[in-house]
C-alpha positions in Angstrom: 0.0 0.0 0.0 1.3 3.4 -0.9 1.0 6.3 1.5 -0.7 8.5 -1.1 -4.0 6.5 -0.6 -4.2 7.4 3.1 -3.1 11.0 3.2 -4.8 13.8 1.3 -3.4 17.3 0.7 -5.6 20.3 -0.2 -5.1 20.8 -3.9 -7.1 24.0 -4.3 -4.4 26.2 -2.7 -2.3 28.8 -4.5 1.0 27.5 -5.8 3.2 28.8 -3.0 0.9 27.5 -0.3 0.5 24.1 -2.0 4.3 23.7 -2.3 4.7 24.4 1.4 1.8 22.1 2.3 3.3 19.3 0.1 6.7 19.6 1.7 5.2 19.5 5.2 3.3 16.3 4.4 4.7 12.8 4.9 4.1 12.1 1.2 7.0 14.3 0.2 9.4 12.1 2.0 9.0 9.4 -0.7 9.5 11.7 -3.6 11.7 14.6 -2.4 13.6 12.9 0.3 16.8 14.5 1.3 16.2 17.5 -0.9 13.3 18.7 1.3 15.5 21.3 3.1 16.8 22.7 -0.2 13.2 23.1 -1.5 12.2 24.8 1.7 15.1 27.2 1.3 14.1 27.9 -2.3 10.5 28.6 -1.3 11.7 31.0 1.5 13.9 32.8 -1.0 11.0 33.1 -3.5 8.7 34.3 -0.8 11.1 37.1 0.4 11.9 38.1 -3.1 8.1 38.5 -4.0 7.6 40.5 -0.8 10.5 42.8 -1.7 9.2 43.2 -5.3 5.8 44.1 -3.9 7.1 46.6 -1.3 10.1 48.1 -3.0 9.8 47.0 -6.6 13.2 45.3 -6.5 14.3 41.7 -5.9 15.6 40.3 -2.7 19.4 41.0 -2.4 20.3 37.5 -1.3 18.4 35.7 -4.1 20.4 32.7 -5.3 19.6 31.1 -8.6 21.9 28.2 -7.7 19.3 26.8 -5.2 16.5 27.3 -7.7 18.5 25.6 -10.4 19.3 22.6 -8.1 15.6 22.2 -7.4 14.7 22.3 -11.0 17.4 19.8 -11.9 16.1 17.4 -9.3 12.5 17.8 -10.4 13.5 17.2 -14.0 15.3 14.0 -13.2 12.4 13.0 -10.9 9.9 13.6 -13.7 11.8 11.1 -15.8 12.8 8.5 -13.3 10.1 8.4 -10.6 6.4 7.6 -10.9 4.6 11.0 -10.8 1.4 10.7 -8.9 -1.2 13.5 -8.8 0.2 15.3 -5.7 3.8 15.2 -6.8 2.8 16.3 -10.3 1.0 19.3 -8.9 4.1 20.1 -6.8 6.3 19.9 -9.9 3.9 22.1 -11.8 3.5 24.7 -9.0 7.2 24.9 -8.1 8.0 25.3 -11.7 5.4 28.0 -12.0 6.9 29.9 -9.0 10.5 29.5 -10.3 9.5 30.7 -13.8 7.6 33.7 -12.5 10.3 34.8 -10.1 12.9 34.5 -12.8 10.8 36.5 -15.3 10.3 39.3 -12.7 13.9 39.5 -11.5 16.9 39.0 -13.8 15.3 36.8 -16.5 18.1 34.3 -16.3 18.2 32.3 -19.6 19.4 29.0 -17.9 16.5 29.1 -15.4 14.0 29.9 -18.2 15.2 26.9 -20.3 15.1 24.6 -17.2 11.6 25.6 -16.4 10.5 25.1 -20.0 12.2 21.7 -20.1 10.6 20.6 -16.8 7.2 21.6 -18.0 7.6 19.4 -21.1 9.0 16.5 -19.1 6.2 16.7 -16.5 3.7 16.6 -19.3 5.5 13.8 -21.1 6.1 16.0 -24.2 9.7 15.4 -25.1 11.6 16.8 -28.1 13.4 14.3 -30.2 16.8 15.4 -29.0 15.6 15.2 -25.4 14.3 11.7 -25.9 17.8 10.7 -27.2 19.5 12.4 -24.3 17.1 10.7 -21.8 17.7 7.2 -23.3 21.4 7.7 -23.4 21.4 8.7 -19.7 19.2 5.6 -18.9 21.5 3.4 -21.0 24.5 4.7 -19.1 22.8 3.9 -15.7 21.7 0.5 -16.9 25.1 -0.5 -18.3 26.6 0.0 -14.8 24.2 -2.6 -13.5 25.0 -5.0 -16.3 28.3 -6.0 -14.7 27.1 -5.8 -11.2 27.0 -9.1 -9.2 26.0 -8.9 -5.6 28.4 -10.4 -3.1 25.8 -13.0 -2.2 26.0 -14.4 -5.7 29.8 -14.8 -5.3 29.3 -16.6 -2.1 26.6 -18.8 -3.7 28.9 -19.6 -6.6 31.7 -20.6 -4.2 29.2 -22.7 -2.2 27.9 -24.3 -5.4 31.5 -25.2 -6.5 32.1 -26.8 -3.1 29.0 -28.9 -3.4 30.0 -30.0 -6.9 33.4 -31.2 -5.6 31.8 -33.4 -3.0 
C-alpha cells in the first residue's frame, strides 16, 4: 500500500501554499527525500523576493539562482525516473510556475528559463526528439553500470555451489 492513498493534501491552494503544504506532508518524503530542506530554502527565497518586489519594486538582495537551479534539476530527473502521482505532479507544476515567474520578474536568467520550459515538457510527457535521445542515453548509461554488477551474495553462492560440486 502506498501512503498516497491514506493522506490527502488540499489541492485548491495557491502555488506557494500548495508547495509548502506538500513539503510539510509525509508524502513528500517518498519523492523529495533528502532534498526537502533545499526546496524549503528555495521557497523561502522566492517568498522574500516576492515580498521585496511588492514593497520596494526590487528583488531580494540574497536571491540565489543556484538553489532554484538545483531544485529544477532534481525535479527534471524525478519527472523522468520516478512515478509521478497527482500530488507530486502538482508540486512539480506549482514549483516550476513559481520559479519561472520569479525568474521573469527579476533577472530573466536564460538558464532558469530553459530549465523551467524543459521541466514543463518533461512533466507533461512531451519530449523533443533530441531530449528523448538524451534521456535514453542517460538511462542506458545507468543500466550499463548494472550489467556487470554481481552482488556479493552471488559470489558466495557460486563458491558454495562449487564446493557442493566437488563433493
